[in-house]
VOSE-381129 format. One record per residue (C-alpha): x, z, y; residue in one letter. Coordinates in steps of 0.5 Angstrom, whole numbers, plus 2048, in hexadecimal, padded with zeros to 3 digits. Each point is the difference from the previous one (the first is absolute). Layout:
// VOSE-381129
    px    pz    py   residu
     X     Z     Y        a
...
// end
This chain:
// VOSE-381129
    px    pz    py   residu
   7D1   7C7   81D        m
   802   7FE   807        q
   801   7F9   802        a
   801   7FB   804        a
   7FB   7FA   801        q
   801   7F9   7FF        i
   7FC   7FF   807        g
   7FF   7F8   7FE        g
   803   7FA   7FE        e
   803   7FB   806        n
   7FC   7FB   800        p
   805   7F9   802        l
   802   7FC   7FA        p
   807   802   7FE        m
   804   7F9   7FE        f
   805   800   7FB        r
   807   7FF   801        n
   801   7F9   7FE        q
   807   802   7FF        n
   7FE   802   7F9        r
   806   801   7FD        d
   805   806   802        r
   808   7FF   800        s
   803   805   7FC        v
   808   801   800        k
   804   802   7FA        f
   806   804   800        l
   803   7FE   7FA        n
   7FF   7FB   7FA        d
   7F8   800   7FE        f
   7FF   7FD   7F9        s
   7FB   7FA   800        a
   7FA   804   7FE        e
   801   806   805        q
   801   7FA   805        s
   7F9   7FC   7FE        n
   7FA   800   805        l
   804   805   804        v
   7FC   800   807        g
   7FB   7FC   7FD        y
   7F9   801   804        e
   802   806   803        t
   7FE   7FE   807        g
   7FB   804   803        e
   7F9   7FE   7FF        i
   7F9   804   801        y
   7FA   7FB   801        l
   7FA   801   7FE        p
   802   806   801        h
   7FF   804   807        r
   806   806   802        w
   7FE   806   800        q
   803   803   806        d
   7FB   804   804        r
   802   807   7FE        y
   803   806   803        a
   804   806   7FF        r
   7FA   805   801        e
   7FE   804   7F9        l
   7F8   802   7FE        k
   7FE   803   7FA        a
   7FD   7FA   7FC        t
   7FC   7FF   7F9        e
   804   7FC   7FD        i
   7FD   7FD   7F9        t
   804   801   7FA        t
   7FF   7FD   7F9        v
   802   805   7FA        v
   803   7FE   7FA        l
   802   806   7FB        e
   801   803   7F9        n
   803   807   7FE        e
   807   7FF   802        n
   800   7FC   807        l
   7FB   7FE   806        q
   801   7F9   803        a
   7FD   800   807        t
   7FF   7F8   803        f
   7FD   7FF   807        l
   7FB   7FA   800        p
   801   7FF   807        e
   807   7FF   801        f
   801   7FB   7FB        g
   800   804   7F9        g
   806   804   802        r
   801   805   7FA        l
   800   806   805        y
   802   806   7FB        s
   802   801   7F9        l
   7FF   807   7FF        f
   803   803   7F9        d
   7FB   805   7FF        k
   804   804   7FA        e
   805   802   805        n
   7FD   7FF   806        q
   805   7FC   803        r
   7FF   7F9   804        e
   804   7FB   7FE        l
   7FF   7FB   806        l
   802   801   807        f
   7F9   801   803        t
   7FF   800   807        n
   7FD   806   804        p
   7FC   7FC   805        i
   7FE   7F9   801        l
   805   7FD   806        q
   800   7F9   801        f
   807   7FC   802        a
   802   7F8   801        n
   803   7FF   7F9        l
   7FB   7FC   7FC        s
   7FF   7F8   801        i
   7FA   802   803        l
   803   805   805        n
   7FC   806   7FD        a
   804   804   7FA        w
   800   807   7FE        f
   806   803   7FC        s
   7FF   804   7F8        g
   7FD   7FF   7FA        g
   800   7FA   7FC        i
   7FF   7F9   804        e
   7FE   7F9   7FD        w
   803   7FB   803        n
   7FE   7F9   7FF        i
   800   7F9   802        g
   806   7FF   806        q
   806   804   802        y
   7FE   806   803        g
   7FC   806   7FF        h
   7FA   7FD   7FE        t
   7FA   7FD   804        f
   7FA   805   7FD        g
   805   806   801        t
   7FB   802   805        c
   7FA   7FD   7FE        s
   7FA   801   7FA        p
   801   7FE   7F9        v
   7FB   800   7FB        h
   800   806   7FB        i
   7FC   7FF   7F9        a
   800   804   7FA        k
   801   7FE   7F9        l
   7FF   803   7F9        i
   805   7FE   7FA        d
   7FF   7FF   7F9        a
   802   808   7FF        e
   7FA   802   806        g
   805   802   804        s
   7FF   7FE   807        e
   805   7FC   805        f
   800   7FD   807        i
   801   7F9   802        r
   802   7FF   808        i
   800   7F9   801        y
   7FF   7FA   806        d
   800   7F9   802        y
   806   7FE   804        e
   7FE   7FB   805        r
   807   7FF   803        t
   802   7FC   7FA        r
   7F9   800   7FC        n
   802   804   7FA        f
   7FD   806   7FC        y
   803   806   7FE        w
   7FE   807   7FC        a
   804   806   7FF        i
   7FC   804   7FA        d
   802   808   800        c
   800   803   7F9        h
   801   808   7FF        l
   7FE   800   7F8        p
   7FE   807   7FD        s
   807   804   7FF        g
   804   7FB   804        a
   806   803   804        k
   801   7FA   805        n
   7FC   7FB   804        l
   7FF   7F8   7FD        r
   7FF   7FB   804        v
   7FE   7F9   7FF        h
   802   7FA   805        v
   7FC   7F9   7FF        r
   801   7FB   806        i
   7FC   7FA   7FF        i
   801   7F9   803        n
   7FA   7FC   7FD        d
   802   7FA   804        r
   804   7FA   7FE        s
   805   800   806        e
   806   805   800        m
   800   805   804        t
   806   805   803        p
   7FF   807   7FD        m
   803   807   802        y
   7FF   807   7FC        w
   804   807   802        w
   7FD   806   7FE        t
   802   806   805        n
   800   807   7FD        i
   801   805   805        a
   803   806   7FE        v
   803   806   802        r
   808   801   802        e
   804   806   800        t
   807   802   801        p
   803   7FE   7FA        k
   7FB   7FB   7FC        a
   803   7FB   7FD        r
   7FD   7F9   7FE        v
   802   7FC   7FA        f
   7FD   7F9   7FD        g
   801   7FD   7F9        s
   806   7FC   803        t
   806   801   804        d
   7FF   7F9   803        d
   7FE   800   807        v
   7FF   7FB   806        i
   801   804   806        f
   7FE   800   808        v
   807   800   804        d
   800   806   806        q
   7FE   7FB   805        g
   7FB   7FC   7FC        f
   803   7FA   801        a
   800   7FD   7F9        g
   7FF   802   7F9        y
   806   802   7FA        g
   801   801   7F9        t
   804   806   7FD        g
   7FF   806   7FB        k
   7FE   807   801        l
   801   805   802        p
   806   7FE   805        f
   7FF   7FA   805        l
   803   7FD   806        p
   7FA   802   804        t
   802   807   801        v
   807   800   7FC        p
   802   805   7FB        d
   7FA   804   801        v
   7FB   801   7FA        d
   7FA   7FC   802        l
   7FC   803   7FA        s
   7FE   805   804        f
   7FD   7FD   806        p
   801   805   805        q
   808   7FE   800        n
   7FD   7FA   804        f
   801   801   807        p
   7FA   7FB   803        f
   7FA   7FD   7FC        a
   803   7FC   7FB        n
   7FD   7FD   7F9        e
   803   7FD   7FA        y
   7FC   7FB   7FA        f
   802   802   7F8        f
   801   7F9   7FD        q
   7FE   801   7F9        n
   801   7FB   7FB        p
   7FB   7FB   7FD        k
   802   803   7F9        s
   7FD   807   802        m
   7F8   800   7FE        s
   7FE   806   804        s
   805   802   806        p
   7FF   807   803        w
   802   804   807        e
   800   808   801        s
   802   805   805        i
   803   806   7FD        l
   7FF   807   804        y
   804   806   800        e
   7FC   804   7FB        d
   800   7FB   7FB        g
   7FA   7FD   802        q
   800   7F8   7FF        v
   7FA   7FB   803        f
   801   7FA   7FC        y
   7FC   7F9   801        e
   801   7FB   7FA        r
   7FD   7F9   7FE        s
   7FF   7FA   7FC        t
   806   7FA   802        a
   7FB   7FD   805        g
   802   805   805        l
   808   7FF   7FF        r
   803   802   806        y
   800   807   803        k
   802   803   806        k
   802   806   805        m
   7FE   800   807        f
   802   807   804        c
   800   802   807        w
   807   802   801        g
   803   807   803        n
   7FF   7FD   807        h
   7FC   802   806        v
   7FD   7F9   800        g
   7FE   801   7F9        g
   7FE   808   800        r
   7FC   7FE   806        g
   7FC   7FB   7FD        w
   7FE   804   7FA        q
   7FE   805   806        e
   7FC   7FB   804        f
   7FC   7FE   7FA        l
   7FE   806   7FE        s
   7FF   808   802        d
   807   803   7FF        a
   7FD   807   801        s
   7FB   7FF   7FA        s
   802   805   7FB        l
   7FF   7FA   7FB        n
   805   7FB   804        f
   806   7FE   7FD        s
   805   7FB   801        p
   800   7F9   7FB        y
   802   7FA   7FD        l
   7FD   7FB   7FC        e
   801   7FD   7F9        l
   7FD   7F9   800        q
   7FF   7FA   7FA        a
   7FF   7F9   801        g
   800   7F9   7FE        l
   807   7FE   803        a
   807   802   801        p
   7FE   802   807        t
   7FB   800   804        q
   803   7FA   804        l
   800   7FC   7FA        h
   7FA   7FC   7FF        g
   7FC   7FF   7FA        y
   7FC   7FA   7FE        q
   7F9   801   7FD        m
   7FE   7F9   7FB        p
   7F9   7FE   801        g
   7FB   802   7FB        n
   804   806   7FE        s
   800   807   800        m
   805   806   801        i
   7FF   806   7FC        s
   805   807   7FF        f
   7FF   807   7FF        t
   803   806   803        q
   800   807   7FE        f
   802   806   805        f
   801   807   7FE        g
   804   806   800        n
   804   805   7FB        f
   805   806   802        e
   806   802   7FB        k
   803   806   803        s
   807   7FD   7FD        e
   7FF   7F9   804        n
   803   805   806        q
   807   7FE   7FD        q
   7FE   7F9   801        l
   801   800   808        l
   808   802   7FF        n
   801   7FB   7FA        a
   803   7FA   801        e
   7FA   7FA   801        w
   801   7FC   7FA        s
   7FF   806   7FB        a
   7FA   803   805        a
   7FD   7FA   7FF        q
   800   7FF   7F9        e
   7FD   807   7FF        k
   7FB   7FF   805        i
   7FE   7F9   7FC        s
   800   804   7F9        d
   7FB   804   803        q
   7FC   7FB   803        i
   7FF   7FD   7FA        e
   7FE   806   7FC        k
   7FA   801   806        v
   7FF   7F9   800        v
   803   7FC   7FA        p
   800   7F9   800        i
   7FB   7FF   7FA        d
   7FA   804   804        l
   802   7FC   806        l
   7FF   7FA   7FD        e
   7FA   802   7FB        s
   7FC   802   807        e
   802   7FA   804        n
   7FD   7FC   7FA        l
   7F9   804   800        r
   800   800   808        f
   800   7F8   7FF        e
   7FA   800   7FC        k
   7FC   805   805        l
   802   7FC   806        a
   7FA   7FB   7FF        t
   7FB   805   7FF        k
   7FB   800   804        t
   7FF   806   805        p
   7FB   805   7FE        f
   7FF   803   808        e
   803   7FE   807        i
   802   807   802        l
   802   7FD   807        f
   7FE   7FA   803        h
   806   7FC   804        g
   800   7FA   804        s
   7FB   7FB   800        s
   805   7FA   7FF        w
   800   800   7F9        g
   7F8   800   800        a
   800   7FA   805        l
   806   7FC   7FB        e
   7FB   802   7FA        q
   7FA   7FD   803        r
   804   7FA   803        r
   803   7FE   7F9        r
   7F9   801   7FD        e
   7FD   7FB   805        k
   806   7FB   7FD        s
   7FF   802   7F9        g
   806   804   7FF        e
   801   807   7FD        k
   805   806   803        i
   804   803   7FA        p
   7FD   805   7FB        a
   800   807   801        g
   7FF   800   808        l
   7F9   802   803        l
   7FF   7FF   807        f
   7FA   802   804        e
   800   800   808        s
   7FE   807   803        a
   801   7FC   807        k
   7FF   7FA   802        r
   802   800   808        e
   807   7FC   7FF        q
   7FD   7FC   7FB        v
   7F9   7FD   803        e
   802   7FA   804        d
   803   7FE   7F9        w
   7FA   801   7FC        i
   7FD   7FC   805        e
   804   7FA   800        l
   800   800   7F8        l
   7F8   800   800        e
   7FE   7FC   806        t
   807   7FB   801        g
   801   803   808        t
   804   805   802        y
   7FC   804   806        p
   802   800   807        s
   802   807   803        r
   801   802   808        d
   807   7FE   801        v
   802   807   802        t
   7FD   804   7FA        e
   806   801   7FB        v
   7FF   7FB   7FA        p
   7FE   804   7FA        t
   806   7FE   7FC        s
   805   7FA   7FF        w
   801   7FB   7FA        m
   805   7FC   7FE        v
   7FF   7FF   7F9        q
   7FF   7F8   7FF        k
   7FA   800   7FC        e
   7FC   803   807        w
   804   7FB   805        i
   7FD   7FA   7FC        s
   7F9   803   801        l
   801   801   807        l
   802   7F9   801        e
   7FA   7FD   7FC        s
   7FC   805   804        s
   7FC   7FE   808        r
   806   802   804        q
   800   806   805        n
   805   803   805        w
   801   806   7FA        l
   801   7FB   7FA        s
   805   7FC   804        a
   804   806   802        l
   800   802   7F8        h
   802   7F9   7FE        i
   806   800   805        g
   802   807   7FE        n
   801   7FD   7F9        y
   804   7FA   801        y
   805   805   805        f
   800   805   7FA        e
   803   7FA   7FB        v
   804   7FD   806        g
   7FD   7FA   803        k
   7FF   802   807        p
   7FF   7F9   802        e
   7F9   801   7FC        s
   7FF   807   802        a
   801   7FE   808        i
   7FB   7FA   7FF        k
   7FB   805   7FD        e
   801   805   805        w
   7FF   7FC   806        n
   7F9   7FD   7FD        k
   7FF   807   7FF        s
   801   802   808        l
   7FC   7F9   801        e
   7F9   803   7FC        l
   801   806   804        n
   806   804   804        s
   802   807   7FC        s
   806   804   800        p
   801   7FF   7F9        w
   802   7F8   801        a
   803   802   807        l
   805   805   7FC        r
   801   7FC   7FA        n
   802   7FA   804        l
   805   804   804        a
   803   803   7F9        i
   801   7F8   7FE        a
   804   7FF   807        q
   804   807   800        r
   802   7FE   7F9        d
   803   7F9   802        a
   804   803   805        g
   7FB   7FF   806        n
   800   806   804        l
   7FC   7FE   806        f
   7FB   7FD   7FD        e
   7FF   806   7FB        a
   7FF   804   806        l
   7FB   7FB   804        e
   7FB   801   7F9        l
   801   807   800        y
   7FF   800   808        q
   7F9   7FC   7FF        e
   7FE   804   7FB        a
   801   806   805        v
   7FD   7FD   805        n
   7FA   7FE   7FD        k
   7FF   806   7FB        f
   804   805   803        s
   7FA   806   7FF        t
   7FE   7FD   7F9        e
   807   800   7FD        l
   803   804   7FA        h
   806   804   802        d
   804   7FC   7FB        a
   800   7FB   804        f
   803   803   806        y
   805   802   7FB        e
   802   7FA   7FE        e
   800   7FD   808        y
   804   806   802        l
   805   7FE   7FA        q
   801   7F9   803        l
   801   802   807        l
   806   804   7FE        i
   803   7FB   7FC        t
   7FF   7FB   806        a
   803   806   804        e
   7FA   800   805        k
   800   807   801        y
   7FD   800   807        e
   7FA   7FD   7FD        q
   800   804   7FA        l
   800   807   804        w
   7FA   7FD   804        r
   7FC   7FD   7FA        s
   801   808   7FE        y
   7FE   804   806        t
   7F9   7FB   800        e
   7FF   801   7F9        f
   800   808   801        i
   7FB   800   805        l
   7FB   7FD   7FB        i
   803   805   7FA        r
   804   804   7FC        v
   806   7FC   7FD        p
   803   7FF   7F9        s
   806   802   7FE        e
   803   7F9   800        r
   7FE   7FF   807        i
   803   806   802        d
   807   7FE   7FC        l
   7FF   7F9   804        a
   7FF   804   807        a
   806   804   7FE        a
   805   7FA   800        k
   7FE   7FE   806        a
   800   806   803        a
   807   801   7FE        l
   802   7F9   803        q
   7FC   802   807        l
   802   807   801        g
   7FA   804   7FE        h
   803   805   7FE        f
   7FB   806   800        e
   7FC   7FC   7FB        f
   805   7FF   7FB        l
   801   808   800        e
   7F9   801   7FE        k
   801   7FB   7FB        i
   806   803   7FD        f
   7FC   806   7FF        t
   7FB   7FD   7FB        r
   7FF   7FF   7F8        t
   7FF   7F9   800        f
   7FC   7FF   7F8        a
   801   7F8   7FF        q
   807   800   801        i
   804   7FC   7FA        r
   805   803   7FB        e
   806   7FF   803        g
   7FD   7FD   807        e
   805   802   806        s
   7FC   7FD   806        t
   7FE   806   803        l
   807   803   7FF        v
   804   7FB   802        a
   7FC   800   807        i
   801   808   800        w
   808   7FE   7FF        f
   800   7FB   806        e
   7FC   805   805        y
   805   805   7FE        q
   806   7FB   801        a
   7FC   7FF   808        i
   801   807   801        l
   807   801   7FE        a
   802   7FA   805        a
   7FB   803   805        q
   804   807   800        q
   807   7FC   800        l
   7FD   7FC   805        g
   802   7F9   7FD        v
   7FC   7FA   7FD        v
   7FE   801   7F8        v
   805   7FC   7FC        d
   802   800   7F8        d
   805   806   801        h
   7FB   804   802        i
   7FB   7FE   7FB        r
   804   801   7FA        t
   802   807   803        q
   7F9   802   800        v
   7FE   7FE   7F9        r
   807   804   7FE        q
   7FE   806   803        s
   7F8   801   801        a
   7FB   801   7FB        r
   7F8   7FD   801        p
   7FB   805   800        p
   7FE   800   7F8        k
   7F8   7FE   802        n
   803   7F9   801        i
   807   7FF   7FC        d
   7FD   7FC   7FA        f
   807   7FD   7FE        r
   802   800   7F9        m
   807   800   801        i
   804   802   806        e
   801   7FA   806        g
// end
């Protein structure tokens, strides 16, 4: 298929937000259960992963590996190179795709690690946001159940919180729905924060209508300022408008179905104009459901086109049905030590011509009829019996590995074996690639972490405490001290981190330690000291530095309002290499301040691959530039009155406007 290329990873260690919890505002009274753990452990966290932010917009014909599971009724196509995403669920009998399948593979900055693509069913685990592994390879193995039916297991070891997960996907003979059994294993003694949301992309049509197994919802207010509670189909978000029809939203929005504890098998569905119903039904563990839509707004429509190919015959607007462990995605979840979370989901479709009448019926009456129909195609007894069957199969040893993911599970298995520990049953790790783990294998086997040239990119990052203990017991070099410092900074001990990074510099001066010390100074509010450290790295290692160093350095110059220095650094940089998108965007801010308007005109004609959802950096520069031009025509100095007039009358070019609401 036509696909963009990930293009490598950002080599710099990106440290977590030390504000581990987010502040969430409530618009009305929340119950004790609904307000429990809200915002808990939802602050940004990345390590030991690296950002995947080196992609561009260009597409080329690319062979994408798939794993296909099918029976006589359905064909499910998974992408093992991309987090095990379920790309397609195809109804063979009716020759109909049940999901929104993206006709291209186009990345954008929407996941935890930046690169993300739309379509299919995504398994989001471990941390708030689109998951760490959304654009990374995972293991997929083939297994055989007691009846001789083949099924697949998607699984991996998640290094951020050090737990295991597995998704068993079943399509037994005769089944008209895909059955998925999820197992999350925390086999450590400590409690760990946890997160799970299944994101299901489905087609959005003008009159498509969403139903859930309850009308109680938590909604997001229009300005994204907080959460409120209400009952469908009418919410204060858009007063007096039936919001079970997603296209009635004039902006991107979402609401979360708050199913009661007593409900053993919650569900959600979308009804189309021809009477088709796509549904998801689960066991009680996945209690909460959600609807997200991009909204009937230029920003939301623009985002869907940006993520896909609007000219393709297969292109369609889409929305997401989702299912999670907690009341909303900004609610935390605590997983006790030595515990397991498991649940089963069914995904399927049915069609009844009389369902067309339900598009005009009162929501509660229509919801009751949809509920009865879902009970017929997925009876509670079937859901529960299949869940029990899947639980018994969950620890079965895979018959064959169909696709090898990363080597981190194999490395953790190796570490545990050396210390007399085991990994959970039913998981089989074989290391296909050793590049990222070879240094850690050497540490494990010899007690020494290898040193490398300071201009080389370290093979990987590691913040797992067991490995840090091994590093601290080993003979120190500049790179081992760097890793130890990274760990201490990540866990909120900056003084210890600075001590280790200074030790690393004493052993051998490197741009990595200089940059990390700059980050520590920046976070402490010492901009001048941080800039000096970046400048030292640039002066010593300029030609060897990765673009990511310059991206951070120039951004800090913007924060310090040192626009002349930024422009000088930029013009020197372009003499030796082609700037990255982020470097060009930083230069655009300086160009605005310094009057390099010809440069800005060129910037405004470009389509940037890595603009974040809702990001207004570039459009803000455009509005200010238009205000400057308007003031020049009037022969006056630009002021807030002119800025307001411009914002009310001018519309930015579509290629740079990624706002989700006007403003």
